[in-house]
N, C-alpha and C positions, 0 to 999 in steps of 0.2 A: 255616101259616109265616111267610109275609110281614109279616103284621100284627104278630106278636112285633118283627120286627127294624125295624120303620119305626115303632112307636109304644111297645113297652115299653122297648129299648134305651136310643135319647136319653131317655127320661125320667128311667131310672135315672141315666144318667150327669149330668143334669141334677142331681138330688137329691144325687148324690157331690160335685159340683163344687160347687155351693151351701155344702153342708156342710161340706168344705175350706175356705173362702172365710168363713164364718162362723168358724171354728174359729181361722182369721188372724186377723180381727179382734177375736176375743175375748184374741189372743195380745197383741196391740199394745195393749192396753189395760189388760192385767191383769200383766204380766210387769213386772220391778222395772228393768231399763235397758236402754238402747239395745240392746246386743247381744243381747240375748235376744229384745227386740220384733222386731230383722231378722229373726233365725231363725225368729220363727215367721210372722212374713209373708211372708217367700221361700219357705220350703219348703212350708208349705200354701197361699199362695195360687198359686205355680205350679202343684201339682197341680191345685189347683182351675179354675184356667184352660185345663189341658190336659185334663182329663175336660170342661167345658163346649165346647171346640173340637171334642173326640171324638164329641160330642153331636152338634153341626152335623155334622159330618161324616156320622152316621151316620143322621142324619134325612134327607139329602140324598143319598143315594149315586148315584142317577142322575143326578147334576151333577158332573161330572170337576170344574171348575172350583172349585165350592166345596169341594169333598173337597183340594183342592191347597190352596186358600187355608187352611183349617183345619191342615192339615199343615204349612206355612210358619208358620203364626202358634205353634204350639206349640214349633217347632224356635226359631223367634226367642225367645221367653221364657226357653226351658228354656236358652239360650245367654247371653241377656243378666242375668237375675235373679240368678244368682250373681256375676257381674262386680259389676253395682250393689249387692250387698250387701256384697262387699269394699270396696269404694270407700266406703261409709255408715262402715262400721266403721273405717276406718283413719282418715275424717277425724274421727270421733269420737274415737278415740284420740289424735289432734294435737292436736286443740282442747282435750284434759285435762278430758273427760268424765268424770265418777267412775263407778265400776263400782260395781254392786250390793256391799254391805257382806258378802255371804254369797258372794262370789267367792274360789275358792281359793286363786289366785296368779295373777300376770302375767307371762305369757310371756317379755314384749317389755320387762319392768323391767330395765334396766341395758344392754341390746343394742341401743337406739333411741337416735338423736343424733338430737334436732330440729334443730338447726342446720344438720347437714349432709343429713338424710335418709337415712343410712347407718344400715344396719342389720345390726349382727354376727352371725353364724353361732355363734360361741365359738370357733371354731377357727384363728384370725387369730394367735394366740401359737403354735400347734404349729409344729416345725420338720419340714420336709420332707425326708427321708434319702432321696434316691434317688441310686442306684447306676448309673453308666453304665460 
């Protein structure tokens, strides 16, 4: 049973991780605009890196230091990838990158002021009726 854990599980995790990373690379090359490319690269690559780090941890279960480092890497990537994707998407929007022509709507259109960098929620004109 130990042969299965030390040989097959890490190999399957590496194969799964490499598959997701390949999917991320294909998405970056094939998708039409920066926001779709960003989505493909962050979601698939993050999962691929997570699988690769789990494979490393599974292959070195006897070494607690390696397992802990793999867990820290997974945590770091899962926390920083969404923030990086958000910042890239925001920078692209602020620079005026044209979205794909098949995009249905722009949720920020008319709500974002590029001069002040303020984002309106749409409830600014509603009156607050508070009875005391």
